[in-house]
Residue, then its C-alpha position, 0 to 999 in steps of 0.5 A: f662595335e655593332k655593325d655600322i655604329l663606328e662608321t656612323c659616329l665617324f660620319l657625325l664627326e665629319k658632318g660637324q665641320v670641326a677640324m680634325t686636329e680638334w677631334r682630340d678635345p673632348v670639350i669640342v667633340s661633346r659640344m658638337i655631338s650635343a648639336l648633331v644628335n638633334s636635327n633642329d638646325d643641322s640635319g642631325v640624327l633625330m627629329g623631336n616630336w612632343k605632339d600626340s601623333y607619330e604618323g610617319g615615324t616611330s613613337p619615342t616610347a617604342w625605341s629599345g636601343s640606339g643601334d637601330i636609330l644610328r643604322q637608319y641614319f647612316k643608311a639614309s645618308g644623314r636623313p633625320v630619324k623620326f621621332a625622339q624625346c629626351w631619353v632617346y636623345a640621351g641614349v643615342t648621345n651615350t652610344v656616340l660619345r662612348c664609341l668615340g672614347i669619351p666616358t659617358r653615362c645617362v642621368t635622369n632629373f625628376n621635377s626638372a625646370h625649364d627656365t625660359d626668361h633667364s631668371l634662374t627661377t621657375d615663375i608661376y603667375i596667378d590672378e586675383k582669384l588665385e587661378i593660374i595665368k596660363d598665357k603668362t606662365s611660360d616656365s615649366v617643370w618637366n616630370f622628368h628629363v634625361w641628359n648625359e654626363s661625360w668625364m673629362t678635364r677642363p683645362d679652360f677653367p681653373p682647377g676643380y672643374g674637371g670630372w663630370q660634365v653635363v651634355d644635353a642633346t635635347p633641343q630646349e633653348p639655343s646656345q650660341g646660335s645652335y640647339r645644344c647644351g654643355p659641356t657644363p661642369v657639375s661642380a660649377v652647378r653645385n656651387g652656383n658658379v653660373e658665370l662659367k661656360f657652357d650653359t651653366p645658368f640653364v642647367f642650374a635652373e633645371v636642378n636648383s631653381d626656386r618655384i616662385y608664385w607671383q600674384k597680379k595686383s589691381d594696377g597690373s603689376f605682380s608681387q611675390v606671394n609664395v616660394e617653394k625652395n625644394s621642389i625642383g631637381v629631386r632624386i637625380s639618378t644614374k645607373a649603378v656600375g655592374s647592376e640595374s640599381r639606381v644611384d642617387i647623385t643629387e648631392l653632386y648637383k647641389f648641397p642638401e636642400g635648405s642648408k646654408e651652403e645651398r641657399i648661398a649657391v641659389e642667391r649667388a646664381s640669381r645675381f646673374g639672372s634677369k631678376p638679380t634683386l629677388y632674394p631674400p623674399p619676405t617671410g613670416n608665414d605660419t601655415s604650410i601646404e603640400i601634396a603627398m602620395d603613398g607608395s610608388g603612385p597610382r597605376i594607369g587604369e586605376d583611380a589616382r589617390l593623393s593627399i593635400v596636407l596643411k599644417n598650422k604652426s601657430s597657436s591660433q585658429r586658421t581657416a583657408n579656402l583652397l582651389y585645386e585644379v588637375m590638368v593633363m600635362y606632357y612630360t615637358g610641363v606643357l599643359k594640355a587640358t583641365v580634367k577637374k577643378d573644385r574648391i575646398s574649405v579647411n579649418l585648422g586648430p592651433q598646431e594642427t596638421k590635417s590631411i585631406p584625401w583627394t581622388l581622381n577617378y579613372k573615368e575622369y581622366m581616361n579620355h585626356l591622357v597623352d604620352q607619359g600619362a602625366l598629371l599636374l595637381v595645382v592647389t592655391g588658397r588664402v588663409n583668411e586670418t593672415r591673408q597668407i597665400l598658399a600655393t603648391q604643385f605636384n606632378f605625377r605619372l600614372r605607372t604602366p605595366d611591365l613586360i615580363i620576359t622569361p627565358q625558356g632554358e639555357a642560351v647557347v651560341g648557334k643554338e635556337f632557344i625560346v623566350k616567353i614574353m607576357f603582357q597584361n592590359p591594365l585598362p578596362q578597354a581594348l587596345r588597338n593595333v598593338l606593336f611589340r619590338i624586341e632587340g638584344l645585343g648578340m641575339q637579335s636585331v630589332r624584331k617588330i611584331a604587329h599583334g593586333n588588338v588586346d581585349r580589356l584586361g586581357t593577357v598576351t603571351l608571346m613565344e619568340k625564338f632566337v639564335p644567339t651569335a655572341a657569348g657572354p652576358q647580354k640583355l634582351l629588351a622588349s617594348m609594347d606600343c599602341r595609341l592608348l598605352t605607351q612606355v611599356h617595357g621589359f628586359a631580361d639578363i641572359v648569359e649566352a654560353s659558347l657551344e664549346e663551353k657547353l660541351m666542356d661542361r657536359d663532359n666535366k659532369l660526365n667525368r665526375k660521375e664516371m671517373e670512379k669506375v676504373s682506376v688504373c694506377v701505373n708505376e714502374g711498368t706494372d699495371s694494377i687495377w684496384s677497386r674503389d674501396q682499395l684506392s680509398e684505403q690507400r689514399s687515407r694512409d699517406t698524404q705526403d710521400s706519394e707518386l703520380g699515377l694515371s687513371l683512365l676511363c673509357y665508355t661508349d654509347t654502343q655495346e660493341s665498341v667496349c663492353d662487347s668488342h673485347g670479349s675475346t681478348n685478355q681482360i682484367s676487371t671486376e664483376s661490378l665494372g662489367s655491370d656498371c658498363n652495361a647499366e650506363e651504356e644507353q646514357m652515353a652520348l659520346k665516345t669519350c676517353s678521360v685521363k686524370l692524374e691521381d694520387c697513388r699513395n704508396l701503391t708501389k709496394m702493393k703492386r710488387e706483391t702481385t705474383d705471376d700466378e695472380e696475373q695468369s689467373d686474371d688472364d684466364d678469367d673470361d667474365v671480365f674485361f680490360p680495354s685492349v687499347l690500354g698500353r703499358v706505360g712506364t713512369n719515365d715515359p708518361l705518354g708511352s712510346p708510339n707502339r704503346s699509344l692510348 
């Protein structure tokens, strides 16, 4: 564990006022932690903030890890840390539950509904002019929402409801008097079994509610005019194990959209809501409308381009009058202001599909953006021939740039290394008071860099130095934050090697390069030296009946210690050996003696043919050398006696 993390998690358990005997129950512990990670009613870890100002705290988009948050909370004796939104709550919950031994992962739900009236539907109210009645439309659709799943058994339920359970610490709605959510069986959500605890109706509405449009009539009542059955809960995702890939887990939460099983689950769940007689709605409409976006969507600082697609499924002419309105939206679905509004007339031939280009210029939205840069396009209309009401919504986030992190060289524990961090301002206006945050396990606690201002479309390059403290694969995380541009992040995977590993790797490379220089094969107490060509010839003769010998290499970084220090001793070598030593001596960084067992194939016979005259001739040769430290080693005494040490 990182410093203070385990202590903080145990501090939370004690703060939860749950009997120690119940700490063994993951259902109780996870439900308690979902309440204690937010500070709404129990002075928990994090204080939420969905407003425009984060004065007095840290912007939720600026956090790069949960460790710094938990340490701040612990050192402040339980004073809430400012500020958080859903992904920060989920990150801290993930750390705490894993630390306490409960397998947990983060999950992201796109187009996540927030049902406020327990109808298990997402209700949109419009007036006679087809404009949204904002003060009555309390349900919202978050651009995305992040929660956790924890793996556990559920002995309090019938068989089949164990496994992944939703645990959500983001304070949205109170549950049994406290802001918490879960653990909710994912399998219960999939089947519409919303009568099971905890908070299953709320989670079901988040991922599989229908979006229903209600129009106000002249008598003040409302009638259902349109239903979108597949717009809530899309691309439900988690991180893959062992990689950075996204894993789509939508099928764990619901059957395929529009399938018989999915419709049965929706209708079963609705019977437990505040509008139990809602289904089935009337149908028979022949014109459809949807909003499409090409690719991964527009980037912040650029014009946003989408398409409004209408399809006439009848064999007759259709005309429609459309009203579109684009609004700036917090990622929670709460609307801030209208950016642009207009009307469009459309003519559709029989069986015709028409795509209408729609553009929002950067200058039109640049002064209205809030955190997450989310925009909501609402299109409503009426088909003149059939009086059919058309209605749809599409929320999209303006993509922000990434921080590009590039390690400069290899990371070695205890050795300083440099990382390059690059950022380009995508906006045609200057950024003020830019703050970078850098954090990495085993490398760096949170480092804050107040960079100042960045020119319009300007580029920033940071060269930061780190000293790794732990070996193994690690992640270096960085974020950039300022008033005009948030949620700019980047990461790099860095493998940190220990100093011992690096030295061993270098020695291995040197040994492979130099090992062929001297090969001394020892057998029956007789030393013989063979050139590389001679050894290669002998190795090829016999691969079965061979004896083990000892091959030695000595090299140094100075002329005196080997190549010159033995000039007056009895020396045995070749002319090529001496030249090799002189050529390589300046490249040697260490005095090294490498020992390697080699396969000496049938060299015994050749060694015995060596005569005393040949040995005497070698002794008289002053042009070559044999290291004097090499003692005579016998086959029955592979390491030699004390007076024959190497």
